[in-house]
All heavy atoms as an XYZ file, in Angstrom:
894
protein
N      66.470      3.149    -83.174
C      65.926      4.062    -84.179
C      64.642      3.712    -84.735
O      63.990      4.413    -85.344
C      66.911      4.306    -85.357
C      66.614      5.404    -86.272
S      67.934      5.894    -87.301
C      67.340      5.227    -88.803
N      64.138      2.555    -84.385
C      62.830      2.083    -84.936
C      61.649      2.878    -84.387
O      60.650      2.868    -85.055
C      62.638      0.610    -84.577
O      62.706      0.429    -83.169
C      63.616     -0.280    -85.351
N      61.813      3.570    -83.287
C      60.714      4.351    -82.771
C      60.685      5.836    -83.283
O      59.822      6.516    -83.017
C      60.798      4.451    -81.229
C      60.596      3.094    -80.627
O      60.040      2.200    -81.296
N      60.920      2.962    -79.356
N      61.693      6.162    -84.040
C      61.775      7.513    -84.530
C      61.259      7.553    -85.989
O      61.669      6.861    -86.848
C      63.266      8.024    -84.571
C      63.744      8.080    -83.051
C      63.378      9.443    -85.128
C      65.210      8.445    -82.968
N      60.329      8.478    -86.227
C      59.787      8.682    -87.607
C      60.913      9.324    -88.400
O      61.701     10.207    -87.921
C      58.575      9.607    -87.539
C      58.062      9.917    -88.896
C      57.445      9.041    -86.715
N      60.988      9.011    -89.689
C      62.123      9.462    -90.642
C      62.250     10.965    -90.565
O      63.348     11.573    -90.409
C      61.912      8.947    -91.984
N      61.086     11.709    -90.651
C      61.163     13.122    -90.694
C      61.676     13.657    -89.427
O      62.372     14.764    -89.362
C      59.729     13.711    -91.024
C      59.860     15.153    -91.530
O      60.925     15.537    -91.973
N      58.777     15.838    -91.510
N      61.317     13.088    -88.255
C      61.798     13.533    -86.932
C      63.364     13.301    -86.856
O      64.038     14.088    -86.320
C      61.063     12.795    -85.810
C      59.617     13.263    -85.691
C      58.930     12.515    -84.603
O      59.508     11.673    -83.956
O      57.746     12.841    -84.421
N      63.828     12.182    -87.410
C      65.226     11.854    -87.390
C      65.954     12.894    -88.242
O      67.057     13.446    -87.914
C      65.455     10.483    -87.944
C      66.937     10.073    -87.949
C      67.641     10.079    -86.741
C      67.588      9.632    -89.123
C      68.994      9.679    -86.748
C      68.912      9.237    -89.078
C      69.608      9.302    -87.858
O      70.936      8.965    -87.910
N      65.462     13.278    -89.443
C      66.068     14.242    -90.257
C      66.044     15.615    -89.554
O      67.050     16.364    -89.661
N      64.936     15.970    -88.894
C      64.815     17.211    -88.148
C      65.939     17.224    -87.049
O      66.642     18.266    -86.848
C      63.462     17.355    -87.548
O      63.414     18.499    -86.692
N      66.112     16.134    -86.374
C      67.119     16.048    -85.346
C      68.549     16.324    -85.904
O      69.372     17.064    -85.333
C      66.992     14.739    -84.542
C      68.147     14.579    -83.509
S      68.103     12.901    -82.812
C      68.841     11.957    -84.157
N      68.826     15.621    -86.995
C      70.138     15.777    -87.641
C      70.365     17.207    -88.109
O      71.403     17.772    -87.883
C      70.285     14.811    -88.796
C      70.418     13.361    -88.496
C      70.347     12.499    -89.715
C      71.764     13.120    -87.736
N      69.280     17.757    -88.758
C      69.358     19.083    -89.293
C      69.611     20.074    -88.156
O      70.511     20.963    -88.198
C      68.058     19.430    -90.060
C      68.054     20.864    -90.423
C      68.695     21.366    -91.591
C      67.315     21.893    -89.741
C      68.676     22.663    -91.983
C      67.263     23.161    -90.076
C      67.927     23.591    -91.197
N      68.747     20.079    -87.133
C      68.865     21.064    -86.070
C      70.087     20.823    -85.134
O      70.590     21.759    -84.463
C      67.528     21.043    -85.246
C      66.463     21.736    -85.999
N      65.534     20.952    -86.675
C      66.105     23.004    -86.219
C      64.701     21.755    -87.302
N      65.088     23.025    -87.027
N      70.625     19.602    -85.145
C      71.814     19.375    -84.330
C      73.115     19.713    -85.101
O      74.196     19.733    -84.447
N      73.052     19.956    -86.384
C      74.274     20.194    -87.129
C      74.151     21.436    -88.031
O      75.034     22.346    -87.910
C      74.526     18.948    -88.096
C      74.773     17.741    -87.236
O      75.869     17.617    -86.681
N      73.811     16.838    -87.222
N      73.249     21.551    -88.901
C      73.204     22.591    -89.895
C      72.921     23.995    -89.480
O      73.543     24.913    -89.987
C      72.159     22.234    -90.992
S      72.388     20.528    -91.659
N      72.111     24.132    -88.443
C      71.726     25.450    -87.984
C      72.845     26.162    -87.247
O      72.718     27.355    -86.965
C      70.419     25.408    -87.142
C      69.266     24.923    -87.920
C      70.582     24.676    -85.846
N      73.913     25.488    -87.064
C      75.066     26.188    -86.533
C      75.539     27.313    -87.466
O      75.904     28.403    -86.967
C      76.276     25.216    -86.339
O      75.831     24.144    -85.441
C      77.497     25.858    -85.746
N      75.449     27.086    -88.771
C      75.845     28.090    -89.753
C      74.588     28.568    -90.587
O      74.542     29.773    -90.936
C      76.872     27.555    -90.727
S      78.358     27.046    -89.986
N      73.733     27.650    -90.906
C      72.532     27.966    -91.802
C      71.307     28.188    -90.971
O      70.644     27.222    -90.528
C      72.307     26.848    -92.751
C      73.392     26.608    -93.717
N      73.472     27.344    -94.872
C      74.408     25.694    -93.728
C      74.555     26.965    -95.566
N      75.121     25.999    -94.965
N      71.059     29.459    -90.638
C      69.809     29.774    -89.955
C      68.659     29.435    -90.901
O      68.858     29.413    -92.082
C      69.759     31.254    -89.577
C      70.663     31.603    -88.454
C      72.030     31.613    -88.584
C      70.151     32.078    -87.212
C      72.854     31.905    -87.522
C      70.990     32.402    -86.181
C      72.338     32.288    -86.311
N      67.466     29.182    -90.295
C      66.373     28.710    -91.262
C      65.958     29.867    -92.160
O      65.750     29.574    -93.421
C      65.210     28.271    -90.371
C      65.536     26.968    -89.645
C      64.416     26.409    -88.964
O      63.279     26.916    -89.042
O      64.584     25.402    -88.236
N      65.775     31.113    -91.720
C      65.133     32.128    -92.591
C      65.990     33.353    -92.697
O      65.626     34.278    -93.416
C      63.767     32.518    -92.013
O      63.890     33.025    -90.739
C      62.786     31.395    -92.058
N      67.154     33.381    -92.000
C      68.062     34.560    -92.087
C      69.411     34.222    -92.641
O      69.960     33.175    -92.265
C      68.251     35.189    -90.638
C      67.023     35.714    -90.050
C      67.434     36.300    -88.722
C      66.259     36.449    -87.755
N      66.659     36.796    -86.405
N      69.917     35.066    -93.507
C      71.310     34.942    -93.981
C      72.214     35.591    -92.900
O      72.051     36.742    -92.654
C      71.558     35.680    -95.297
C      70.777     35.062    -96.406
O      70.391     33.902    -96.324
O      70.477     35.781    -97.352
N      73.077     34.791    -92.233
C      73.933     35.325    -91.220
C      75.428     35.013    -91.657
O      76.029     35.758    -92.311
C      73.650     34.826    -89.805
C      74.503     35.458    -88.742
C      72.133     35.204    -89.463
N      75.925     33.859    -91.167
C      77.270     33.446    -91.538
C      77.278     32.538    -92.782
O      78.382     32.168    -93.212
C      77.916     32.738    -90.284
O      77.155     31.559    -89.954
N      76.110     32.203    -93.208
C      75.947     31.352    -94.408
C      74.562     31.629    -94.970
O      73.748     32.216    -94.219
C      76.109     29.829    -94.059
N      74.170     31.240    -96.201
C      72.917     31.519    -96.695
C      71.864     30.761    -95.840
O      72.104     29.672    -95.302
C      72.915     30.981    -98.090
C      74.091     30.091    -98.184
C      75.110     30.600    -97.212
N      70.678     31.402    -95.688
C      69.603     30.733    -94.973
C      69.209     29.458    -95.604
O      69.318     29.245    -96.840
C      68.366     31.654    -94.865
O      67.740     31.739    -96.105
N      68.704     28.518    -94.828
C      68.289     27.201    -95.455
C      67.115     27.414    -96.328
O      66.991     26.676    -97.266
C      67.999     26.232    -94.282
C      67.894     24.814    -94.784
S      69.334     24.310    -95.854
C      70.716     24.460    -94.755
N      66.245     28.343    -96.098
C      65.164     28.725    -96.918
C      65.709     29.020    -98.293
O      65.173     28.550    -99.328
C      64.324     29.820    -96.328
C      63.020     30.016    -97.101
S      61.862     31.184    -96.284
C      62.827     32.706    -96.206
N      66.722     29.904    -98.371
C      67.322     30.253    -99.671
C      68.051     29.094   -100.370
O      67.950     28.923   -101.575
C      68.205     31.438    -99.480
C      68.031     32.488   -100.570
C      68.567     33.861   -100.260
N      69.865     33.948    -99.623
C      70.947     33.722   -100.299
N      71.007     33.344   -101.504
N      72.112     33.843    -99.651
N      68.726     28.338    -99.523
C      69.436     27.098   -100.124
C      68.361     26.230   -100.773
O      68.536     25.768   -101.916
C      70.183     26.427    -99.036
C      70.670     25.047    -99.547
C      71.386     27.230    -98.519
N      67.283     25.981   -100.062
C      66.238     25.089   -100.558
C      65.630     25.667   -101.841
O      65.454     24.937   -102.815
C      65.112     24.897    -99.473
C      63.979     24.076    -99.947
C      62.920     23.916    -98.952
C      61.760     23.020    -99.528
N      60.711     22.902    -98.590
N      65.333     26.923   -101.876
C      64.781     27.587   -103.105
C      65.675     27.377   -104.318
O      65.264     26.984   -105.367
C      64.548     29.098   -102.874
C      63.430     29.417   -101.900
C      63.388     30.850   -101.539
O      64.286     31.635   -101.868
O      62.426     31.208   -100.802
N      66.974     27.503   -104.122
C      67.959     27.370   -105.176
C      67.966     25.921   -105.619
O      68.039     25.642   -106.904
C      69.408     27.860   -104.728
C      69.592     29.295   -104.853
O      69.850     29.785   -105.952
N      69.417     29.988   -103.752
N      67.998     24.936   -104.735
C      68.072     23.541   -105.064
C      66.709     23.102   -105.722
O      66.785     22.310   -106.605
C      68.346     22.726   -103.872
C      69.858     22.499   -103.618
C      70.677     23.522   -103.071
C      70.535     21.401   -104.144
C      72.013     23.391   -102.953
C      71.895     21.187   -103.973
C      72.652     22.212   -103.427
O      73.994     22.052   -103.319
N      65.625     23.643   -105.291
C      64.333     23.234   -105.899
C      64.312     23.747   -107.357
O      63.684     23.008   -108.134
C      63.145     23.843   -105.086
C      62.743     23.013   -103.881
C      61.615     23.768   -103.178
C      62.254     21.635   -104.278
N      64.843     24.880   -107.591
C      64.823     25.380   -109.001
C      65.664     24.452   -109.870
O      65.266     24.152   -110.962
C      65.367     26.774   -109.136
C      64.334     27.838   -108.815
C      64.833     29.235   -109.269
N      65.987     29.727   -108.582
C      65.928     30.330   -107.341
N      64.766     30.497   -106.760
N      67.073     30.719   -106.777
N      66.781     24.007   -109.331
C      67.656     23.125   -110.109
C      67.164     21.660   -110.157
O      67.417     20.972   -111.102
C      69.086     23.225   -109.605
N      66.617     21.183   -109.016
C      66.250     19.780   -108.875
C      64.854     19.668   -108.256
O      64.633     19.503   -107.004
C      67.251     19.118   -107.973
C      68.664     19.291   -108.421
C      69.549     20.217   -107.782
C      69.182     18.529   -109.488
C      70.928     20.311   -108.258
C      70.467     18.743   -109.948
C      71.336     19.654   -109.350
N      63.788     19.897   -109.042
C      62.449     19.791   -108.430
C      61.967     18.406   -107.961
O      61.202     18.371   -107.081
C      61.531     20.294   -109.620
C      62.386     20.296   -110.862
C      63.797     20.232   -110.376
N      62.595     17.353   -108.443
C      62.197     16.004   -107.998
C      62.999     15.680   -106.749
O      64.257     15.975   -106.675
C      62.575     14.994   -109.073
C      61.664     15.034   -110.273
C      62.074     13.925   -111.245
C      61.304     13.944   -112.548
N      61.805     12.953   -113.424
N      62.297     15.166   -105.745
C      62.904     14.921   -104.493
C      64.184     14.074   -104.567
O      65.254     14.348   -103.958
C      61.922     14.245   -103.496
C      62.473     13.950   -102.204
C      61.492     13.337   -101.285
C      62.171     12.993    -99.887
N      61.179     12.371    -98.962
N      64.134     12.968   -105.357
C      65.295     12.102   -105.466
C      66.524     12.798   -106.003
O      67.659     12.573   -105.572
C      65.044     10.822   -106.253
C      64.573     10.998   -107.636
C      63.090     11.136   -107.893
O      62.348     11.360   -107.006
O      62.751     11.050   -109.079
N      66.347     13.750   -106.992
C      67.455     14.467   -107.572
C      67.974     15.518   -106.593
O      69.172     15.736   -106.477
C      67.032     15.225   -108.886
C      66.596     14.193   -109.965
O      67.047     13.025   -109.924
O      65.726     14.619   -110.800
N      67.045     16.168   -105.929
C      67.389     17.197   -104.878
C      68.228     16.518   -103.802
O      69.353     17.037   -103.483
C      66.101     17.686   -104.313
C      66.196     18.821   -103.225
C      65.945     20.070   -103.508
C      66.494     18.417   -101.894
C      66.030     21.105   -102.495
C      66.566     19.374   -100.902
C      66.329     20.687   -101.212
N      67.764     15.422   -103.300
C      68.464     14.761   -102.152
C      69.808     14.247   -102.637
O      70.846     14.396   -101.939
C      67.552     13.602   -101.588
C      68.372     12.704   -100.656
C      66.390     14.193   -100.893
N      69.868     13.615   -103.798
C      71.153     13.051   -104.314
C      72.150     14.154   -104.551
O      73.331     13.977   -104.061
C      70.886     12.304   -105.600
N      71.818     15.267   -105.145
C      72.780     16.245   -105.448
C      73.247     16.984   -104.256
O      74.457     17.247   -103.973
C      72.305     17.278   -106.515
C      73.344     18.112   -107.128
C      73.984     17.651   -108.202
C      73.765     19.345   -106.554
C      75.052     18.321   -108.815
C      74.829     20.028   -107.085
C      75.428     19.524   -108.222
O      76.472     20.236   -108.784
N      72.241     17.338   -103.354
C      72.663     18.076   -102.141
C      73.562     17.200   -101.287
O      74.521     17.671   -100.773
C      71.429     18.557   -101.355
C      71.725     19.265   -100.091
S      70.329     19.856    -99.228
C      69.975     21.356   -100.025
N      73.260     15.933   -101.132
C      74.010     15.055   -100.280
C      75.391     14.883   -100.787
O      76.348     14.969   -100.071
C      73.333     13.674   -100.220
O      72.047     13.814    -99.702
N      75.505     14.688   -102.122
C      76.851     14.542   -102.720
C      77.669     15.807   -102.587
O      78.904     15.781   -102.325
C      76.767     14.127   -104.172
C      76.446     12.638   -104.336
C      76.620     12.186   -105.822
N      76.091     13.067   -106.834
C      74.930     12.933   -107.330
N      74.114     12.003   -106.944
N      74.409     13.720   -108.223
N      77.047     16.942   -102.804
C      77.710     18.275   -102.747
C      78.227     18.540   -101.348
O      79.370     18.970   -101.169
C      76.911     19.347   -103.275
C      77.789     20.635   -103.579
C      78.521     20.908   -104.612
C      78.091     21.609   -102.598
N      79.223     22.058   -104.465
C      78.937     22.498   -103.201
C      77.680     21.892   -101.301
C      79.443     23.712   -102.551
C      78.168     23.037   -100.664
C      79.095     23.920   -101.277
N      77.395     18.356   -100.360
C      77.807     18.601    -98.978
C      78.828     17.606    -98.531
O      79.733     17.957    -97.747
C      76.501     18.611    -97.992
C      77.016     18.715    -96.568
C      75.621     19.689    -98.415
N      78.828     16.420    -99.065
C      79.817     15.434    -98.722
C      81.226     15.927    -99.175
O      82.247     15.684    -98.565
C      79.456     14.066    -99.352
C      80.458     12.903    -99.033
C      80.317     12.401    -97.631
C      81.140     11.175    -97.452
N      81.453     10.960    -96.031
N      81.177     16.507   -100.392
C      82.516     17.056   -100.942
C      82.229     18.400   -101.539
O      82.142     18.523   -102.793
C      82.935     16.003   -102.005
C      84.291     16.410   -102.559
O      85.082     17.071   -101.880
N      84.552     15.925   -103.761
N      82.201     19.461   -100.705
C      81.947     20.820   -101.263
C      82.979     21.224   -102.327
O      84.177     21.068   -102.127
C      82.028     21.700   -100.043
C      81.817     20.776    -98.847
C      82.389     19.449    -99.280
N      82.501     21.767   -103.439
C      83.365     22.106   -104.524
C      82.777     23.318   -105.266
O      81.602     23.236   -105.655
C      83.544     20.928   -105.465
C      84.521     21.142   -106.569
O      84.604     22.192   -107.100
N      85.208     20.031   -106.824
N      83.515     24.289   -105.455
C      83.037     25.495   -106.092
C      82.626     25.181   -107.470
O      81.602     25.735   -108.008
C      84.167     26.651   -106.108
C      83.614     27.920   -106.636
C      84.697     29.056   -106.444
O      85.647     28.881   -105.663
O      84.440     30.095   -107.079
N      83.372     24.335   -108.249
C      83.041     23.971   -109.593
C      81.660     23.292   -109.728
O      81.023     23.403   -110.825
C      84.101     23.098   -110.190
C      85.422     23.810   -110.375
C      86.462     22.832   -110.942
C      87.800     23.554   -110.979
N      88.824     22.663   -111.391
N      81.142     22.646   -108.764
C      79.856     21.956   -108.832
C      78.769     22.645   -108.074
O      77.677     22.134   -107.995
C      80.009     20.458   -108.355
O      80.414     20.534   -107.007
C      80.975     19.687   -109.211
N      79.052     23.847   -107.566
C      78.074     24.606   -106.689
C      76.994     25.244   -107.648
O      77.315     25.696   -108.731
C      78.765     25.631   -105.921
O      77.851     26.459   -105.309
N      75.797     25.207   -107.115
C      74.755     25.952   -107.823
C      74.510     27.287   -107.138
O      73.553     27.986   -107.503
C      73.460     25.147   -107.912
C      72.879     24.833   -106.535
C      73.624     23.835   -108.702
C      71.464     24.291   -106.555
N      75.348     27.674   -106.190
C      75.187     28.922   -105.417
C      76.520     29.703   -105.354
O      77.015     30.037   -104.347
C      74.613     28.643   -104.041
C      73.246     27.988   -104.066
S      72.563     27.614   -102.467
C      72.297     29.319   -101.840
N      77.082     29.995   -106.562
C      78.402     30.598   -106.619
C      78.502     31.979   -105.945
O      79.411     32.356   -105.252
C      78.886     30.683   -108.081
C      79.220     29.410   -108.724
C      79.552     29.616   -110.211
C      80.433     28.822   -108.009
N      77.399     32.735   -106.043
C      77.341     34.070   -105.418
C      77.462     33.991   -103.893
O      78.145     34.791   -103.249
N      76.881     32.895   -103.366
C      77.010     32.733   -101.885
C      78.425     32.318   -101.490
O      78.886     32.615   -100.436
C      75.948     31.785   -101.420
C      74.589     32.410   -101.479
O      74.305     33.273   -100.700
O      73.768     31.953   -102.359
N      79.094     31.541   -102.332
C      80.436     31.150   -102.028
C      81.413     32.362   -102.022
O      82.213     32.570   -101.139
C      80.979     30.122   -103.050
C      80.255     28.782   -102.805
C      82.507     29.962   -102.916
C      80.627     27.687   -103.853
N      81.152     33.325   -102.959
C      81.848     34.557   -102.981
C      81.566     35.351   -101.719
O      82.509     35.956   -101.155
C      81.531     35.388   -104.221
C      82.164     34.723   -105.445
C      81.852     35.424   -106.749
C      82.499     34.741   -107.800
N      81.922     34.695   -109.011
N      80.407     35.357   -101.222
C      79.999     36.173   -100.036
C      80.319     35.480    -98.776
O      80.856     36.145    -97.853
C      78.467     36.391   -100.092
C      77.981     37.273    -98.960
C      76.456     37.592    -99.102
C      76.075     38.518    -98.057
N      74.632     38.876    -98.110
N      80.149     34.178    -98.656
C      80.453     33.407    -97.376
C      81.570     32.508    -97.400
O      81.958     31.931    -96.371
C      79.144     32.634    -96.973
C      77.902     33.508    -96.818
C      76.872     33.465    -97.775
C      77.742     34.356    -95.754
C      75.765     34.202    -97.625
C      76.580     35.092    -95.612
C      75.623     35.022    -96.579
O      74.520     35.809    -96.421
N      82.151     32.293    -98.490
C      83.236     31.298    -98.729
C      82.615     29.842    -98.936
O      81.516     29.662    -98.592
C      84.338     31.319    -97.687
C      85.063     32.622    -97.463
C      86.144     32.595    -96.448
O      86.299     31.551    -95.769
O      86.869     33.599    -96.307
N      83.536     29.000    -99.373
C      83.078     27.617    -99.677
C      82.752     26.902    -98.347
O      83.494     27.078    -97.347
C      84.175     26.862   -100.412
C      83.855     25.431   -100.816
C      82.738     25.408   -101.824
C      85.108     24.788   -101.453
N      81.669     26.193    -98.301
C      81.315     25.410    -97.174
C      82.506     24.480    -96.855
O      83.098     23.883    -97.684
C      80.076     24.592    -97.430
C      79.563     23.742    -96.311
S      77.962     22.995    -96.850
C      77.734     22.012    -95.386
N      82.844     24.324    -95.542
C      83.958     23.475    -95.187
C      83.604     21.983    -95.309
O      82.415     21.678    -95.342
C      84.254     23.796    -93.719
C      82.925     24.259    -93.203
C      82.286     25.026    -94.380
N      84.599     21.164    -95.469
C      84.340     19.746    -95.560
C      83.974     19.359    -94.161
O      84.578     19.636    -93.165
C      85.626     18.995    -96.014
C      85.489     17.521    -95.875
C      84.788     16.805    -96.816
C      86.045     16.776    -94.771
C      84.617     15.426    -96.706
C      85.899     15.441    -94.653
C      85.158     14.784    -95.703
O      84.988     13.415    -95.623
N      82.898     18.560    -94.107
C      82.400     18.067    -92.818
C      82.425     16.556    -92.842
O      82.195     15.928    -93.948
C      80.912     18.560    -92.576
C      80.777     20.056    -92.606
C      79.303     20.452    -92.658
C      81.479     20.704    -91.441
N      82.617     15.908    -91.806
C      82.810     14.449    -91.711
C      81.474     13.704    -91.522
O      81.404     12.905    -90.528
C      83.840     14.063    -90.702
C      85.166     14.699    -90.930
N      86.032     14.128    -91.834
C      85.746     15.800    -90.446
C      87.164     14.874    -91.909
N      87.023     15.886    -91.066
N      80.504     13.977    -92.360
C      79.230     13.262    -92.201
C      79.182     12.053    -93.156
O      79.690     12.123    -94.213
C      78.069     14.151    -92.535
C      77.913     15.351    -91.611
C      77.960     16.670    -92.027
C      77.713     15.203    -90.231
C      77.893     17.752    -91.238
C      77.599     16.226    -89.385
C      77.668     17.482    -89.820
O      77.592     18.544    -88.991
N      78.520     11.036    -92.691
C      78.245      9.884    -93.582
C      77.130     10.219    -94.541
O      76.269     11.074    -94.325
C      77.982      8.626    -92.748
C      76.671      8.779    -91.963
O      76.741      9.366    -90.859
O      75.618      8.345    -92.476
N      77.141      9.538    -95.679
C      76.170      9.723    -96.728
C      74.724      9.566    -96.272
O      73.862     10.282    -96.687
C      76.493      8.960    -97.963
C      75.694      9.341    -99.205
S      75.726     11.058    -99.685
C      77.362     11.052   -100.499
N      74.496      8.569    -95.472
C      73.137      8.312    -94.973
C      72.560      9.409    -94.230
O      71.450      9.852    -94.380
C      73.072      7.061    -94.120
C      71.724      6.614    -93.706
C      71.716      5.327    -92.890
O      72.601      4.498    -92.992
O      70.779      5.162    -92.106
N      73.386     10.071    -93.353
C      72.905     11.238    -92.592
C      72.655     12.401    -93.462
O      71.688     13.127    -93.318
C      73.970     11.591    -91.524
O      74.107     10.543    -90.570
N      73.548     12.625    -94.466
C      73.354     13.749    -95.395
C      72.105     13.524    -96.238
O      71.324     14.521    -96.440
C      74.576     13.829    -96.350
C      75.895     14.267    -95.589
C      77.014     14.236    -96.624
C      75.669     15.689    -95.039
N      71.765     12.300    -96.579
C      70.555     12.075    -97.247
C      69.312     12.368    -96.459
O      68.276     12.866    -96.917
C      70.514     10.577    -97.852
C      71.504     10.453    -99.009
C      71.739      9.024    -99.338
O      71.331      8.094    -98.644
O      72.432      8.789   -100.430
N      69.382     11.925    -95.155
C      68.273     12.204    -94.234
C      68.069     13.735    -94.057
O      66.973     14.195    -94.100
C      68.580     11.603    -92.844
C      68.574     10.135    -92.769
C      67.099      9.586    -92.779
O      66.166     10.334    -92.566
O      66.947      8.372    -93.089
N      69.167     14.448    -93.966
C      69.079     15.915    -93.789
C      68.560     16.562    -95.019
O      67.656     17.410    -95.007
C      70.528     16.507    -93.431
C      70.915     16.071    -92.003
C      70.467     17.996    -93.586
C      72.379     16.301    -91.666
N      69.001     16.111    -96.188
C      68.572     16.697    -97.484
C      67.121     16.340    -97.687
O      66.390     17.259    -98.185
C      69.385     16.046    -98.635
O      70.751     16.391    -98.495
N      66.614     15.221    -97.310
C      65.214     14.863    -97.477
C      64.376     15.791    -96.488
O      63.314     16.245    -96.878
C      65.004     13.362    -97.164
N      64.906     15.999    -95.324
C      64.198     16.893    -94.359
C      64.069     18.266    -94.923
O      63.017     18.932    -94.877
C      64.921     16.898    -93.023
C      64.373     17.934    -92.128
C      63.182     17.657    -91.416
C      64.980     19.156    -91.908
C      62.626     18.647    -90.524
C      64.462     20.089    -91.102
C      63.273     19.877    -90.443
O      62.713     20.791    -89.603
N      65.150     18.814    -95.518
C      65.242     20.165    -96.123
C      64.157     20.170    -97.277
O      63.354     21.109    -97.354
C      66.605     20.506    -96.578
C      67.492     20.676    -95.438
C      66.568     21.782    -97.471
C      68.994     20.782    -95.733
N      64.107     19.192    -98.045
C      63.154     19.157    -99.211
C      61.719     19.199    -98.713
O      60.834     19.894    -99.297
C      63.399     17.890   -100.043
C      62.470     17.767   -101.279
C      62.918     18.295   -102.479
C      61.253     17.188   -101.179
C      62.113     18.256   -103.584
C      60.441     17.117   -102.297
C      60.849     17.640   -103.529
O      60.024     17.566   -104.606
N      61.422     18.483    -97.633
C      60.075     18.347    -97.152
C      59.605     19.440    -96.195
O      58.419     19.573    -95.963
C      59.959     17.017    -96.446
C      60.103     15.829    -97.312
C      60.290     14.473    -96.621
O      60.413     14.496    -95.359
O      60.407     13.455    -97.304
N      60.557     20.305    -95.766
C      60.173     21.278    -94.776
C      59.960     22.683    -95.331
O      60.664     23.201    -96.168
C      61.325     21.445    -93.713
O      61.482     20.147    -93.053
C      60.978     22.434    -92.643
N      58.861     23.311    -94.928
C      58.481     24.618    -95.355
C      59.061     25.586    -94.240
O      58.422     25.670    -93.198
C      56.960     24.834    -95.559
C      56.598     26.205    -95.979
O      57.504     27.131    -96.023
O      55.513     26.402    -96.386
N      60.179     26.133    -94.494
C      60.869     26.989    -93.477
C      60.144     28.264    -93.226
O      60.433     29.033    -92.299
C      62.343     27.194    -93.869
C      63.150     25.970    -93.801
C      63.533     25.299    -94.975
C      63.452     25.332    -92.583
C      64.271     24.134    -94.924
C      64.218     24.197    -92.552
C      64.599     23.578    -93.675
N      59.181     28.590    -94.071
C      58.360     29.788    -93.809
C      57.283     29.556    -92.796
O      56.791     30.546    -92.182
C      57.603     30.196    -95.172
C      58.399     31.260    -95.937
O      59.237     31.991    -95.388
O      58.106     31.333    -97.134
N      56.923     28.359    -92.523
C      55.857     28.023    -91.642
C      56.489     27.415    -90.344
O      57.554     26.871    -90.305
C      54.919     26.999    -92.220
C      54.146     27.595    -93.382
C      53.148     26.651    -93.968
C      52.365     27.318    -95.072
N      51.470     26.398    -95.736
N      55.680     27.490    -89.294
C      56.145     26.911    -87.990
C      56.236     25.409    -88.141
O      55.365     24.715    -88.719
C      55.051     27.210    -86.969
C      55.497     27.005    -85.472
C      56.632     27.933    -85.010
O      56.648     29.040    -85.524
O      57.366     27.506    -84.158
N      57.382     24.862    -87.661
C      57.495     23.433    -87.654
C      58.314     23.013    -86.389
O      58.873     23.846    -85.784
C      58.253     22.962    -88.929
C      59.523     23.618    -89.205
N      59.664     24.827    -89.778
C      60.759     23.252    -88.947
C      60.897     25.145    -89.833
N      61.592     24.214    -89.272
N      58.393     21.769    -86.160
C      59.121     21.246    -84.992
C      60.597     21.716    -85.104
O      61.255     21.500    -86.083
C      58.977     19.753    -84.991
C      59.384     19.114    -83.609
C      59.105     17.695    -83.621
C      59.223     17.163    -82.250
N      58.712     15.813    -82.147
N      61.051     22.309    -84.101
C      62.485     22.749    -84.098
C      62.671     24.151    -84.647
O      63.764     24.694    -84.608
N      61.590     24.753    -85.062
C      61.728     26.140    -85.758
C      62.140     27.160    -84.716
O      61.603     27.159    -83.563
C      60.389     26.508    -86.361
C      60.391     27.874    -86.971
N      61.021     28.131    -88.173
C      59.806     29.076    -86.656
C      60.859     29.356    -88.491
N      60.097     29.918    -87.571
N      63.070     28.004    -85.134
C      63.479     29.080    -84.234
C      63.589     30.347    -84.970
O      63.856     30.418    -86.107
C      64.878     28.747    -83.665
C      64.755     27.531    -82.749
C      66.108     27.227    -82.126
C      65.915     25.973    -81.176
N      66.995     25.401    -80.724
């Protein structure tokens, strides 16, 4: 992993896992990642808070701690996924740093 830049590693994890349900700019079977990011940025503008909260929430999805209750009603609660915290932090940091409105590596 020493040859992989952190952002590229986060991109690989994101595109290999999250886009199965979370399309980048379209709401389909789950809210778009662009909308998820907008909600999290409003609640947690500092990167370290954004990454910490998103990672913990995805590790243990819970309606009581969700900042997107309307989406849970529309799409149901995100299922429990067996990801380790380090991977979730990499993915969350990638989401924080990526402008899903603009072309980027892995954009579809």
